N, C-alpha and C positions, 0 to 999 in steps of 0.2 A: 502593501498593495493599495490600501486606502489612501495613503499619503500621495502615491503616484496619481491616483484618480483625482484628488483634490488639486494637485499641481496642474494637471491637464485641464481641469475645469476652470481654474482661474485664468490660464492662458487663453482658453476659448472666450472667456468673458472679455478680456482685454482686446481681443481681435474683433469681437462682434459689436462692441459699443463704440459710438462716435463721441467726439469731444464737445458737441454743442451744449452750451450752458443756458438753459431756459429755466428760470426759477419756478418752483412749484408754489402756488399761492398758499400762504400760511393758513388760510381759512379752511383748507382741506385737511382738517385735523386728523382724520382717520388714517391717512397714510403716514403721517408723522408719528402717530401712536404705534403703528405696526413696526415702523423702523426702530422705534424706541424699544419695543418688545424684543426684536431680534438682537439689538445691542445688549440689552440686559441679560439675554440668554447666552451671551458671548459667542453668538453666531457670526456677528459682524462687528466692526469698529465704526464709530460715528462721532463727529464733533457736533454735539447737539447744542453747543453754546451759541451758534450762529445759524440763523434761519432768515430767509427761506433756503431750503436745499435746492440745488439744481436737479432738474428731472433726470439728466443722464447719471448723476450720482445716485439717485434713488434706484434707477434701473440697475446700476452696477451692484448696489447692495442687495437687490432682489435676486440677481443672478448668483451672487456669492452665497446667499441663503439657500438657493436651489441646489447647490452642491451638497449642502448639509440637510437636505429635506428630511431625511430619516430621523433627525434629531428633534423635529418639530412635532407638536401634537396634531391631532386630526383637524381641528379648527384652523390652526396656523397654516397647515399645508393647503387648505382650501383658500385661505386668505392670500397665500403666496401665489397660487395659480391665478387667482382673480387679478392681483396687481401686476403679474407678469403680462397679462393681456392689456391692462390699462396703460402700461409703459412699453408696449410692443414697438412703437415707432422708434423709440430710443435704442432699440435693439435691431433696427433695420428690418422690421417685419410689419405687416399689416395685422391689426388685432383680429381675433376671432369674435365676431359679434352675432347678435340674434336679429332676425327679421331684416336682413339686408334688402334694400330696394335696388342696389346695384353693386356688383362685385366683379373685378377682374384682377389681373396681376399687379396693377398699380393703384387702383382706386377702389375704395369701399365706402358705401353710403348706408349707414345704419339708421333704422327708424326707432327701435325700442331703446337703444342706447344712442340717442340722437347726436350724430356727428358725421362729418365727411373726412375721410383719411386719404392721403396720397403719399406714395412712396416709390422713388426710383433711385438710380445710382447717384444722382446729383442733388435732388430736391425731395424733401419730405415735409408734410404739413398736416395739420388737423384744424378743422373749423367746427366749433360746437356752440349751440345756443346757451344762453344763461337766462333761466326763467325760474321764478319762485315766488312763494307767498308764505308769510308767517302771520298768524293771528294770535294776539294776546287778549285775555279777558281776566279781570280781577273781581268780577262780581258787580262792579259799578260801571266800568267803561270797557270798551273794546277798541283795540288798536290793530290796524292792519298794515303790514309792511309788504310791499311788492317790488320786485325788480325784474328788469328785462334787459337783455343785451346779448353780446356774443364774444367769443374768445378765439383767437387764432394763435397757433404755435407753428413756426416754420424753421427749417434748417437748410442751409445752402452749402453743399459740399461738406467738408469735415471741420470747418473752422468758423462758420458764421451762423448765428442764431438770431432770429427776429420773432418777436411775439407782441401781442397786444390784446387788451380786453376793454370793454366798455359796458358799464352797468348804469341804467337809469333807475334810481331808487326813490321810493316815496313812502312816507308814513301817513296814514289816513286815520282820522278818528279824533274824538275829543270835542270840546265845545269852546276852546279858546286857542289863541295863536300858538302856544307852546305845549298844550296838554298832551299831544301825541308824540312829542319828541323825547325819546328815551336817552339820547346822547346830546350833551352840551359840554363845553369845555370844563366847567367846574363840577359837573355831576360825577359822583364817585361810584361808577360802575364800569363794566368792561365792554359796553357797546362801542363799536368802532366809531371814531369821530368823523365829522363831516362838515363841510361848508354849505349850509342850507341856502337855497334860493329864498328870495323875499316871499312872504306869505301873509295874508291878512285873515286867514281862517285857521282852523285847528289842524293844519296839515304841514308837512315839511318834506321837501324833496331835494335831491342832489344827484349829481352824476359822479361816477367813480371810473376814471380812466387810468389804466396801468399798461406798461409795456416797456420795450427796450430793444436794443441791438447789442449783441456781444460778439467779440472776436475771441476765439477759444483755441486752446491746445490741450493736450492730455494732462498738463500740469497747472493750468490756470486759465483765467479769462479776464478780459477788460471790456467794459461796456458802459453805455449810457442807458440808464434804467429809471423807471418811476415805479416804486413799489413800497410795501410796508416791510421794515426791517425789525427783526426780533433778535436781540442779543442778550444772552444770559439764560442759563438753564432754568426751566420753570415748568410747572404744569397748570399754573393759575395766575399768570401775569408776571412778566419779566420786570426787573427793577433797573436794568441798564437801558435797553431800548425795547419797548413793549409792543410796538406796532399799533398802539392805541390811537395815535394821531392819524389824520388823513395821509395817504401816500404822497411822497414828494420826489422830485427828480434828483438824480445823483449820478456822478461818475463812480463806477464801482470796480474794484480790483480784487480778484481772488487768486492766490498763488498757493499751490501745494506741491513743491518740488520733490519732497521726500515724505516718507510715511510719518515721520515724527515732528513735522512742522507745517503749519498753515498760517497764511496771512490773509486777513480780510480788511479792506479799507474802502471808505467812500468819502466823497466831497459832495454835500447836498445843498440844494437851494430850498430853504425853508420859507414859510409864510409868516410875516411878522404881525399882520393885521393892524399896523400902526402907520398912520399917514405922516408924511414928511412935513406937511404944512409949510411948504416952501414953493414959491411960484416958479422957481427954476425946475422943480420936479412935478409939474402939473400940466394937464391939458386944459385948454380953454375952448368951450363949445361956442356955437354961433350966437348965444345969448350973453356971452361974456362971463359965464360961470366957470369957476376953477374946479377941476377934478384932480385932486391930489393923488399921487402914486404912493405906494407903500414903501416903507423903509426896507432896504435890502437886508437879508438875514441869511447867513450861511452856516454850515456845520461840516467839520472834518472829524473823522473818527477812524480808529484802527483797532484791530483785535489780533493779537499774536497768540497762537495756540501751539503748545508743546505737548508731545506725547512721549514721555520718557519710557514708559512700559505700556503694553497693550491694555486698553480699557481705562487708562488714566489720562485725563486731559487737564492741563493747566493753561488758562488763558489770561492774558494781561493786555490792557489797552488804555487809550486815553482819547479824549475828544475835546473839541472847542466849538463854542457858538460865537460867531462874530458878526458885526454889522458895520460894513463899510460901503462906500460908493461902488467899489469894485472888489473882485475876489483877490485874495492874497496868495501869490504863487507858493509861498512857503508852506501853506497848509495843503498843498498837493503832494508833499513828500510822504509816501505811505507809512514809513516807520518812524516818523518824527515824533519828538515829545513836544506837543503843540504849545504848552505853557512857556517853554523856553523860547520858542519863536515869538510868542506874544510879547514876552519881556523885551526882546530885541527891538520890537517896533514901538512899544508903548512906554517903557520905563524911561523916566527923565524927561518926558514930553509934556507932562502935566495932564495927560488924558488917562481915563480909567482903563485898566486891563480888560481884556475880553473874558468870557466866561468859560473856564476850562474844567474838566473832570478827569478822574482816573478810576479804573475799575479792575477787578480780578474775579475770575470764575474758576471753580474747581469742580470737576466731575469725575466720579469714580464708579466703575462697574466691575471692579475686581472681585467682588463677591457675586457669584452667579445668581441671577434673578433680581439683584438689588442695585438700584441706582441711588447713590448718595451725592448730593451736590450743594454748593453754596456759591453765592455771588455777592460781592461787596462793591458798592458804588460810592465814591467819595466826591462830594461837590466842592469841598474846601477842607484843608487839613492844617491844623496847628498841633504839633507834637506835644506842646505844653498842656493841651486840653485832654490828652490821654491820661494824665496824672489823676490818681484817685482823689486828690485834694481839690481838683479843678471843678468848679460848678459849671463852667462852660463845656458844652459837648459839641464835637465836630458834626457838621451836616453830612452824615453817612447813612446809607441804606444797606441793610443786611437781609439776605434771604438764605434760609436753610431748609433743606427738604430731602425727602426720601421717597422712593417708589419701588414697591415690591410686586413683581409680576410673575404669575404662573407658579407660585410657590406659597404654601404647600399644596394648593389646589390649582389644577390647570384652569386657565381662562378667567382667573380671578386676580384683580389688580388693586392694590392699596396704595394711596398717595397721602402724604402729610407734608405741609409746607407752613413755615412761619416767616413773616416779613415784618421788618421794623424800619420805619423811615424817620430819622431824627428831625428835629426842628430846623428849618432852613433848607431842606433838601429841594432840589429842582427849582429854586427861586433865585432871583437876582434883583439888585436895586435898580438896574436899568431895564425897563420893560422890553427893549429891543433885543436883548441878548439872554432872556430867560430860556430855560430848557423846554421850549414849547415850539409847536408849529400849528398855525391856525388857532392858537389859544389852547390847544390840547397838550397835556404833558407828554413828553417823549418817553418818560420813565414810567414808574409804577402808577397805577390808576388812582391810588389813594393820596397822592401828593405827600407833603411832609407832616411830621408830628402824627403819625398814624401807625397802626399795626394790623396785621391780618393773620388769622389762623384758618387754614383750609385743610379739610379732611375729606377723602373720597374713597369709595369702593366701586369698582367697575366689574361687571360680569359680562362675558362675551360667550353666550351659549351657541351662537351660530355665526357662520361667515357673514360679516357685514353688520351684525347686530350688537350694539353696545348698550348696556343698561347701567347707568351711573347714579348712585346715591351720594350726595355730598352735603357737607355742612361748612358754612363760611361765617366767621365772626370777624367783622371789620369795625375798627374804632378810629375816630378822628379827634385829636385834641385841639387845644387853643389854636386859632387861626390868626396868622400874622401877615401883615404887609412887610416884606423884607426891608429892614433899615440898615444903618451902618453905625460905626463907632460905639458909643456907650449904649445906645438903644439896641444894637445888635447883640452886645454882650448880655444885656438883660434878657433878650429873647432866647438866646441859646443856653442861658443859665436856668431857664424855666424848666421844672421837672417834666420829663416825658409824660404825655397824656395827663397833665395835672388836672385839667378839666376835660372830661369827655363830652364834647359838644354835639357829636353825631355818632350813631352806632347802628349797624345793620347786621342782623343775624338771619341767615338764609338756609333753610332746609329745602333740598331740591332732589327731584327724581327725574332723570332725563333718559329718553329712549331715542337712539339714533340708528337708523337702518339704511344702509346703502343697498338698495334693491338690485339695481344694475349699475354699471359704470357711470358715475356722475348723476345718478338718479336717487334722490334721498327722500326719506320720510322721517320727521322729527316730532317728538312729543315731550313736553316738559311741564311738570307740576311743581310749583315752588311756594313755600310759605315765607313771606317777608315780615320781619319785625324790625321796622326802621323807626328810630326815635331820635330826638334832639333835645338839648338842654342848654340853658344859658350858663356861662361861667360863674363860679361862686366868688372868686377872689377879686382883687382890685384890677382896674384896667391897666394893662401892660403896654409898653411902647409899641405902637404899630398894630395893636390887636384889633382885629375885625370883630366888633361886637356892637349891638345897638345902643349901649349906654356910653360908648366912647365919643366924647365931644368932637374929636378930630375925624370922625367917620367920613364926613363930607370931603375931607382932603384925601383920605386914603382910598375910599371907594365911592365916588360920586354916583355910581350906578345904583347904590343901595339906599340913597336918601331922596327925599322929596325936594321940591323947589325951595321950601323954607328950611332946608338942611336937617329936617327931622327924619329919623329912620323910617323906612317904609313899613317896618314891622319891628316891634320891640319885645316880642315873645320868642319862644324857642322855634316858632315857625320861620323865623329869620334864617336859621341854619338849615332847617328842613328844605326850604325852597332853594337855598344856595347849593345844596349837595345832592338832592334827590328829585327826580321827575315826579310830578304829582301822582302818576300812575302807581308808583311804588312806595308811597309814603304811608307810615303807620303799620297796622297789622293787616296784611293783604295776602290772600291766597290767589295766586295767579296761575293760569294754565296757558300753554302755548302749543300750537300745532302748526307744522309747516311741511310743505312739499317743495322740492326744488329739482331743477335740471341744472347742474353746475352748482356752485357754492358761493 
């Protein structure tokens, strides 16, 4: 009888859900955490290697979990009821909200959960404000981040989805131009990257616009989007695509024709931040001044996920960064091996190959409550380097992790992750085709020659309330400007973390409470022990260090006009990798409230 009930429940789900594919912003971590809980409890199946999830997919998984509601604990049942209302539009219903100022059969205007909802047989939409403030204090300085904007999601019929959001974000505080900026391209932290507007005071502001249009069916979607993509299972920073760089536009394809296979592909337009310095690619203003345009930069990537048995996902894929005057149609083939196409166009022509990568992700939830995962990202491979006798090591990133949820104690979750990024990861000798956009690494936030140990325990005593204690140990070794030939051989033969030039240990306690739908209160107290040290050995080829006589050639931004280093102490690395706000031994607290995320 139970099986019959489940079959009818799943049939009802398939009939009540529509196919519109609107991505759920990855910043809304709480819904992703809850979906992960359901998957680890073997209530649902999910391909967690590719994010963001479509909102209609989240709604489908919530309805599947509702069929198994009796198997959830009391807190999870309340979470489920809460999220079923949050995704009511995806189920062709208006949500049940509090303190409505207007409500009829098609329109609902909520004040306490601020949003406007509309739903009829052809068109459904939601419009919500995005407002928030976060305040950090480390005992010496205070930094304020505020944002304001709005978000709209809309579906037309069964096969078209349109969405968009705009946030105007500002950092305020500090007493010099960059003291309030927690995120810069070389800073080794997980604050999302941004292209800041010009500022002459201790502030920084930027706008973040995301959106897209998708054409959808029950088995896939094709769209033009601008978003942050996160590829690779993780709980503390992906090493394939981290979403750390600013969002970029892309043509995105997602196909899932059968239960055991899924394809994700995109072709993206990245930002090189490198001028062409060619008058043919410049504007001339009415004073005769040239304004040079940036070099084009593109990326194509795919991820093929196979599910041979329930709760076990194997994902493989490859990507390429290329910089040409126009897009290459060969990189629009969704299941292509891009390096082979690259060789077709560049081998024998005397030009450098483009920058290609391959990766694999394995995720297992076959042991109830336990999620085991690994992702391996290869920037360049020579099989001879795998020999134990080889001093050279391949530029490969490895991530291994496990997450144990609701066992042996309900509402308690443990996470452990280890990440290692070998020398040369995410870099290239040609700046135009590095694995970056707007200067920010598309992969792991620590870049190359680095490792991270992350441990966390999360307790969820109430619906919407997460209390997380975590420890992060991050290390960065010798820093190189990527070279070629014999110099590269010396670089990748250098022992991993031979000299630890930067290290950050972080103890953190974070409280995150979603009071109402999209209304949050956040508190975090963290102790930072961030230190830096100069290398002890001889200068290596391309090594970025203040006693390298070639520093002015490698990094002119780090030297004075007389080619002397701007700093020849360990502060050289501290300023390179850490914002001043988080340098040394600092106890920092943060409090935030937000409508939206």
